[in-house]
N, C-alpha and C positions, 0 to 999 in steps of 0.2 A: 594543365592537368586539373581534375576535380578532386577535392578532398571533402570528406564529411566533417562538419563542425556541428556544434550543439547550441541550441537556445533552451534555457531552463526556466521553468516557473515553479515557485513553491509558495503556498499560502496555507495558513492554519487560522482557524477561528474558534476560540474556546466556547464550550457550550454553557448551559445554565445550571448545571448540577454541582459545580465546584471547580477546583483546579483542573486544568486540562490534562488528560491523560495521553493526548496525541503528541507525537514528535516526528519531525522529519529532517533528514540531513542529506545533502548532495556533496559528494567528495570527488575530486578530479586528480588524477596522477599527473606526473610530469609528461607522459606520453599522451595525455588527453583522454585516457580511459576513464570513463565516468560512471559512478555508482550513486544510486539514490535509494534510500530506505525510509520507509514510513513505519511507525510503531504506534499501535493503538492499545495503550494500557488499560487493564481491566480494572475499573473503579476510578474514583476521583478523590485524590489526597495530595498533599504536597509530596509525600514520598512516592506515589505513583508517578507524578509529573517528573520528579527528579530522575527516577530510574528509566523512565521511557526516553528521556533525553539521552541518557547514557547508552541505552540499548541501540538507539538509532545511529549514534556516532559510531559505535563498534560495528554494527552491521554494515554501514555504508563504507567504512574504511577498509574492513576486511574483504567485503565484496569487491571493491575496486581492484584489489590485489589478487584474490583467490576465488573469486566468483560468488554468485548470489547465494548458493547453497551454503558455502562456507561462512559467508557473512551472517546469515540467519543462525546457523549452528553455534558460531562463536558468541553471538549476542545471547543466545539461549543458555550458554554455560554460565553466564552471570546470575541468572535467576533459577538454575536448575535445582539448587539446594534451598529448602524452605527457610533456613536460618535457625539460630538457636533461641532467639528471643521470642516474646509474645507477638510480635508484629512480623508476619511471614513476608518473604520477598514478593514484591508485586509481579504479576504475570501479564503477558500481553500477546497480541497477534501482530503479525508484521508482513510486509511485502518488500522485496528488494529487486532492483533492476540494474543491469550493468551493460554498457555498450562502449565502443571506442572508435576512433577514426578508421575508416575502411571497413567497419562492420556494416553488414546489411540487415543485421537483426539485433534485437535487444533480448538479453537473456534474463529471465525472471525466476524468482522463487518465492514461495509464500506459505504461511501457516495461519490457520483460522480464517477469518472472513474479511481481511484486508484485500483489495482488489487490484488487478492490473487489466488495463484496456489498451487496445490499439486502434488508431484511425488512420486509414490509408487514403483519405480524401473523398471517400464515397460512403463508407459505412463505419460505424463504431462497433467494435467487437469486444466482449469480455473473454479474456484469455485464461484468467484464474477461475477456480471453481471454489465456492465457499466450503470450508470444512466445518460445517455445522450439522446438527442433528436434523434440522429442517431439510437441508439439502440431501442428506442421507436418505431420509424418508421419501423424497421425491424420486430418487433413483431406484431405491431397493425396497421401499416400504410396502408395495402392493396396496391392499386396502387401507393401510396406515397412512398412505400418501396424503389423505385428506387432512391429516393432523399436521402437515409439514409446516404450514405458516405459524403454528403456535410454538415451534421449536427452533426458529431461526436464530434466537439469541443463545442457544446452547452450542457453544463452541467445542468441537471435539478434539481440536489439536491447538497447542499454544507454544510459545517459545520455551517455557520452562519444561515441557514434555517432548519437545521436538527432537527427533533422530533422523538419520538419512532417510529412512523408509517413510517418514511421515511428512516431510517437507516436500512439497510439490514443485515441479519446475516446468518451464515451457519457454519457447522462443517466439518473439513477436517480430514479424517482418515488416511492420508498418512504420511510416515516417514519423508518426507522433505516438508516444507512449504516455499513458496516464495512470497514476496510482492514486487510489482513494481510500479513505476510511469509511466505516459505515455510517458516520454522521452525514455523509454526502449520499452515498448510494442507496441507503434505506429511506431517504426522504425526498430524493430528487428522482423522478421517473426516468426510465430509459430514454423515452422520447425527448424529454426535457434535457437530459444529459447530452444526447447527441446534438440537439439544437445549439447548445452552448459550445460544444466542440466545434461544430460547423462554423459558427459565427466568429470564433476566436482561434482557429487552427494554426494561424501563423503568428500568434502572440502568446506564448505560453504563460507569461506572468499575468496577462489580463485574463486568460482562461482559468487559471487556478484561482484568482480573486473572485471571478464570477461563480465558480463552482462552490466556493466556501460561502459566499454571500447567498447562494440559493438554498442552502441547507435549512430545513424547516424543523418545527417541533414534532417529536415522535408520538407514539401512542400513549407514552407515560405523561405527556404534557410538558416535558422538558426537551430543550434542544441539546443534542449530543455535540461533542467536539467534532469538528470537521476539518480535514486536512487533505490536500491534494498536492502532487507533484506532477509536472509535465515535462517531458523530455522530447524535444523536437530536432530531428536529423535535418541539417541544412547542407545542401551542396554548395561549396564555395569554389571559385576558380582561382587558381594560383599559377605562377609562371616559374 
């Protein structure tokens, strides 16, 4: 009989602006249900880096047990209160994915502009939709859509403000699922991204390493933190 197993890749590359605000965790349960979470902290400081790591761990562990939506909402509870001192809790955007043996889909949830992609062996498709003012203007802005590119950094939803109604969800039926932070997808063009996926589709670790290596300097002259997770469904034969 055939069972579905997984090959996983995870790579992160700090940017040039200070401590990395990116964090990623993959967590597997005893029944091989697997959850991955990427968190992109807003800002660059030691505190942002520490909290982002905590948020990713909580999101992945809860998502494996309770689903991607629950994973992100649980992580959001950790930073929902601004705190009592002069240094507010860091905020972040995030994406989580969950799948398991026998599943033919991967369930995803996201807030902000962390992205989820699917590769079916022929085409790369973005399944998430950025929750930014830029994307809002493209869809609803009418004449103001011309200003969309100037507002892509304006995140409309984050972990600290996330509720059930604002966390987006989808299912990906493809064999390879890719999660990325904006340090990758803001500087690596869609054709380049697809070419890297096509070249390394059977080797998730090589793929994620190639994606983070391809991240470039942005408009600010600095290179952002870049993180990618790849989850490949593999059919294995057992007796």
